Each structure stands twice: as structure tokens, then as C-alpha cells.
N, C-alpha and C positions, 0 to 999 in steps of 0.2 A: 622891675619887675616885667619879665619876659612879656611878649606879647604876638599874635599871628597878624599880618599883615596879608593873607592871601587865605582863601578857603583850601579846604583839604578834606580828604575823605573821611578823616578823624572826627569832623565837624558835624557829619550827620548826625551824632547822638548813637554809637554801637548800645547795644542792650548790656546789662550784664552777664546775662547767662553768654552772649556773643562775644564778650571780652575775657571772661572767665574760659572759655571754651579756647581761644585764641593763648592767651597766657600760660595756662596748663598743655598746650600743645607744643610749645614753643619752648618750654622749662623742661619737658620731658627730653627733647632732642637736647638741648644743651647740657643736662646731665650725663648724656650719651657721652658727649663730646669730652666733659671732664673727666670723665671714667674712661675716656679711653688714652687720655694723657697719662693715665697712672697704672694701667695695667702690666705695663714690664716692670718695671720698677721693683716691686716685691717679689716678682720671681729671679732676681738676679743671682741668685744663690743658686738656682737651678740652670740657668741658660750658661752661669759662668762654667761651669761641669760640663754641659752637654756640649758646647762650642768650645771647650777648652781655650776661653780668650780672660783677659783681665778686665776689672770692673771700669777702669779707663775706656776700653774698648765699647763696655756694653753703654757706659754715659754716652761714646759718640752717638750710640742709636738713637738717642734721644735727642743729642744735637740734633741730627740731620732732621727729626720728626720736628722741632721748633724752627729750625732757619728756611726748611719746607714752608708750615706753617704761615711763619712770619710774610714770605714774597707772596702766597699764595691770598693771604688774607688782606696784603694791598691792592692784590690785583681784581679779586674775587667782587669787590664794592662794583668796580665799573661793570660789572656783568649782571648784580643784582639790579642796578639804578635801568640798564636795558634789556633785561629779559624778564626781570621780578624774581623775586626771592625764593617762590616755592621749587621751581627746579632745580636750583643752586643749593637747595637744603635738602634733596633728596638724593642728588649725586654726592653732597659731601658725608651724608649718611651712608652711602654705599660703599664708598672710598674706605671709611672706619671698618665697616666688617670685613670688606676685603683685604685692609692690614692685619686683623686680626687672626685671620685663616692664614693669611700668607705668613704670621709669626709663628702660630701653630704648625705650618706645615714645613717652616724654614729645615733646610738640611745642612746650610753652612751660616756662618757668621755676614756673609754676603749678601743673603737671603732675607737675613733682618733687615740689614740697610736698605735693600729695594723696598720693603714692606714698609718700613718708617718713610720712606717716600710718600706710599700712598696713604698713611697715617696722616702726614702733614696738609698733603691737601685737605684731605676731607675735614680735619680739624681747622682748617684756614678758612672755612667759609662762613663758620656761624655767628661771629659779632656783628657783621655786613647784613645776614640775614635775618637775624632776631630783631633786630634795632629800627632797619627798616619795617617789619610788621608791627611791632609794636609803635613805632612814631606815627605810621599812615593808618593804622587799624583800631588801635586802642582808645578810648576815650580820654582827653588830657587831664581830667579829675582823678582817673586810677594809672597813670602813666606812673606814678612810685611806687605803686603797689606791683605793677608788671615788672618793674626793675628789680625790687624786691624778691619777687620768686623767682625771678631769672639765675639773680645770685644767690641763691637758696638752692636751686636746683643744682647751679654748678658744684658749690661746696657739697653737696649731698653725692655728686657722682664722684668727686675724688675720696669722701670718706668709704664709698660701697667699693671702687675698686680694690682694695687688699681685703677686704672682707670676703669680697667674692674670689677672686682667682686663687688666695692663699691655700683656703681649705680645700679645695676640687684638685691642687697640684699637690698638696700632702693625700688627698685621698685616694686620686688616682695618677695623674701627671700634667707637668706644667703644659703639656700640648692640648690635654682636652679642657684647662684652664682657659684659655686662650680661644680655642677654637668655641668654646661656650659663651666667651666675652662678645666674638664675632654673631655670635643666634641672636645674641642679645642685641644687637647692633639693628639688625637687621628685621629683627620684630619690631624694635619703634619704628623702623620706616616701614614698616606694613602698615603701623597702627594708623602715621600718618596722610600714608595713601588712601583708606578709609576715610580719612575725614579731613581730604586734600582741599574741599570745597572751604573750611573754614581759612587755609593758607592762602586762597586765591586773593591775588591781589592786580587789579586794573593798573599798569603802568603806562599807557597811555593817557588814561585818566588823567593821572598823579601828575604826570610831565605837564600835561595841558594846565592842570591847576596852579600848580607851581613854577610854571615857566618865568624867567626873569629877563630882564631887558638885558641888550647887549652892553658888553662895558662892567656890567657889576662881578663881584669879585668872585662869585660862584656861577654865573654864565656859563663860560664854556667850561669843557668836558674836566679841563685841570684846572680850572678857573679858583677854585675851591684850596689849593696847595700857596695860593697869594694871601691866604687869612691866617694874620701871625697867631690867633687863637687855636686855629686847630695845631698848629705845631707845638704851641704849649699844652695842648690835652695828650699831644702825643709824649712829650716828656713825663708827664703827670704819671700818664700809665706805664711809661718804662720805670719808672721808680716803684709804681703800685708793684709790677710784676717782680723787684728786686725783693722788697718785703714778701710776697708769698712764697717766693722761692726760698729765702732766707728760713722762714719758718718752717716751710717742708722737708728743707733738706739738714739744716745743720743746727737752728737755733734750740733743741731739744734735748739733741746730744750734749751742745755748748753749757744750754743750762744745768744739764746732768753732772758733769765735770763740776761745775762749780759751787753744786751743793749736794755731793754726792747721792746723786737720787739712784736708785735702785733701777735696773735696765727695766722693767717690769713699768714702773711709772713714767720712764722718759719716752716707751712705747705709746704710751697714754695720751702725751702732752698735745700730740698733731689731731688727734681726734677730738679731744676736748678743743682745742683750737677752730677747727670746722663747725663742731656743732654749735660752738656758742657762737660761730660768726652765723651761721644758720639763723638761729634766735636774734642777734641782733639787727639782721635783714630784717627781719618783721617788723620791728618799730622804726627802722630805718625807712618803711616803705611809708608810715604815717607820718614821718617827720619832712618828706621829700613834697607832699602833698603843696607845699610853699614852694616854688621854686626860687623864690629870691635869697633865701638863706642857706642854699645846696653847698656853697664856699665854708660859710659860719658849721655848719654839720661837720664836714669832711675836717677842716680843721680841728673842733671840740674830738672826734673820734681816734682820729691818730696823732693828737695830741696826749691825750690818755692813753694810747699804746705807749707812745714816745715812753712817757713815764713810765709806766709799766716795764717796760723793757728795760730801762735805768736802774729801776728797782731790783730787777734779775741780777744786773750787773753788778749792783754793788753794794746790796744789803745783805745780811745774814739771816736765813730764817729756815725754817724744818722742811726736809726733802717734801714733805707730802702735800705742801703749800705750792708747787712749781707749777702742777698741772692747773691748780686753779688761778695763776698769774695768766696761764696761756690762754685757761677758759675767759678771764678778764679780757685779755689782749684781742682775742678772738669776737669778743661782742661788740666791741669800741671800735674795730673796724667795720665788722658786720652792718652798724649804726650808720657809717659812712659811706654806703655801698649804693646804695640808691640815687645819693645826692652826688655822688661820684659820676654817675652815669648822668644825670641832669646837665653834668658842667659839658659834657660834649654834644647833647640835644641843643644847649643853647647857643652853642658855637657853631650850627650846623647850617649852612643855607639849604633851602626847601627843596631843591631840586638835586640835591648829591649827598644825600644821607647816606646810601651805600658805601660810596668812595669815600667819606669821611669817617664813617665807623672803621671802614678795612685799613686807612692809615694809621689810623689812631689809633686802634685796638692792636694794630702790628708791633706797637710797643710793648704790650705783654708778652710777646714771644721773643724780643730784643732780649730784656729783660730778664725774663727766663734763662735765657743762654746766657750773659753776662756775669750773672749772681754767683754760679758755681766756681765760675773762675776767680773772681775776686776772693769769696769767702773762704772757698774750698782750698786756697793756699793758709788763710788764717787758722785753719782748723787744722791742716797737716803740720803748722808751727805749734800745734799747741796753744795759739791765743784765743782761748774759749772766750774771756771778757771781751777781747776787740769786737767778736763776732756780735756778742748781745750789744753792745754800745753801737756799731753798725746798724744792726736793725734798729735803735732808737735815732739812729742820724736820720738814714733815709725816711724814717715816718718823717722827722722832722725836714725833711725837704719835700714832703708831699705835701705838708701844710704850705708851705711857700707857694709850691708849684699853683696848688687852686686859685691862690686871694691873687697870681701873676695870669690866672686865664680869666679873672673875672676884668683883673686892668686893662690887659691886652684886649677884651674883647670889647670892653668902654669907648676904648679908642681907635678899634676898628672902625670903619665907616661901610656898612654892608646894607646900603640905601634899598633892596629889594628881598631882602633876605627875610625867611621866616618868622626869626627870633632875631631878639634884640638885647644888649645887656638893659 
């Protein structure tokens, strides 16, 4: 069971209303982050004709987005720890708005790439910001619910993006759709500005309360990089991102080929997965109330997901059941979501929250950039069963990674860290 050895602002006992306001505002911003990740892909058919480019070239725009996001995510954690999360969050939302307006006004393919750089900068700040605010301001007894809402809003942001931009593109144009996405990001920024006092964090007070002795693993600016559990968490999120990327990009189509699923039902699979995942996160928030069992919850969630993927790969059943299988996988992974975030918190020194989350969650961007290269080749070769089996294998790796995080954390000596195994 983890325990705190130093006081923190969260120890003062924030009210339920204060926590609800903070969680709601952070969740709203997080939804915009995920929304912005998927505003381009549904419009590829329009962009392909408008700029006379291939799907590979359009995919490169997303690669630029996630590579820049990865670099910024690792770096922004240091800025969050020094300046506080609120100004960094405002800059991130502003950058996402600028990126969407840049896409909308682009006159060449290269302008899309430049806009993707702005989008990657904006997207890269959210995890260090969000988890610093949660871990510093939310009551420990409500952290599981905070992580749950965070995951739910991210899934809903992904689900909203195609439903938002495609109808606007069909009714007006792809430029109107992307400009509207930019307006949405700026509108959320204005809402957060109105409630900026809720997002305030006294950085100096936090640094004073969480100061560590010289020589501790997290005491210097880069000292947290010597903590093995941090890198195990990085590896965990790398594989977690591969699971998400496979499901979002290839798994529904691969399953459709294996089970002769109509195109309309294939398109439903991802939406069902995301909505079910959000439902699973609600339950996962209650299960995460006891941090000592987070590895077991992750193991069960992704164990069920891996079993369902293998069933998809090798069993014969009616095409109409394929979306149901995706929904079950989504629910199982959603249950594991809040406990997944607790893995990182329990491995984080008290004075390095932003930096640790920045480095660890950079694994998400790298995983999302890597998975298409590996599984895209399998899809091009018609190896659809291998794609689904690969999804199961990666989920199995996640289970091993989660328990390795606990093992490494217990073996590590973190004498003045805020949490321990």
C-alpha cells in the first residue's frame, strides 16, 4: 500500500465541489486534445483530392503531429514543474486552435505539415498538465474518479471528431469543418480562462512541501530519470498506445475481412469500442480506489481483452457479433484505464510530477507512430489474422509490463519519494 511521507496541497482536504470543478475543466480540455488528434484522418478523402497527394503523404502529416507531440510532451513536464500547469494548458489549447485554422486555410501540402507542428506542440502539454493538477489538487480518495473522467473525456473526444467534421465537410466543405474545429478549441480555452482560478497551483508552495534531500533519485532536475520504474512505465505506455493504434486503424477492417462483416458494421466497431471503453472507465474509477490492486486490475482488464482478440482471430461466429466483441474489448480496457494511471503516480517522486508524466506519456506518441509501420505492412500483405493476433500479443505484453512496474518499484530505493510500493 502506498503512503505519503510529505504533506501536499491535496492533504488540506478539498471539497467535493472543488474537485468536481477541477476534474470537469481538465476533462473538457483533455477531450479537445483527443478531438484534435482525429480531425484530419476522417477528411483524408477530401484532402487527397484538394492537394493531389497520396494517403502515405497524408499519413506523414499525422506522423509529424505525433513526433512533435512526443518531443514536447517530454519537455513540457519540466516547464509545468517550474511555471505551473495553468499557463502551459492555455498555450496548448491555443496551439490546437491555431493548428486547426492552419489546416483550414492551407493552400499547399507543406502548409498542412507546418500546421501539424503547431498541433503537435499543443497536444504535447496535456498529460503533464492534467496529472499535475490532479495529483496536487484532488483529494486522494477521489483520484481514481479523476483518472476515470480523464479517460472517458479522451475517448469521447476521439468519438466526437469524425462525427463533427465529416457532416460539416459534406454540408459545406472540409475547410469549414476544420475552421469549426478551431473555433471549438478556442471556445474551450475561453471557458477555462473564465474559471482560471480553479486551475491555479502555487508552484513555490508545492516545491517547498515536496522538497527532497540531496542525492535522492528525484532530487535533481533529471534525477527522476534514474528511477527504473519510470522507464518501465514508459514501456507500458508505449505498448498501450500500440493497442489503441491497432484498434483505431486496422483491427476493425481486419476483423471485417475475417468474418465477412458488411462495411457499415465495420465502421461501427471503433465507435462501439470507444463508447464501451468510456463505460468501463466509470467502473474502473471505483476499482482504483484501492491503489494496491492497480496492477491486478490492469492484468485482468487486458487479459480479457487479449482473450477476446484471440477469439476474434480464430473462432467462427456471425458478422453481427463482431461489433459486440469490440465493445467487450473496449469495456475491459476501460476498466483498466484509471489503474493504469495509478501505476505512474505510485512511481513518481513528489517534486517531479510534470517531468515524470511528460516522459512516461511520451511513450504514447511513440507507440502511435510505431504501430502503423508494423501492422500496416501486415494489412498490405492481407495477413488479417496476424493483425488480430498481434493485438492480443501486445495486450499480453501490457500485463507483463504492469507487474514489472510493481516489481521494479519495490526493488528501487526511493528514500524521500512521496509514494512507495
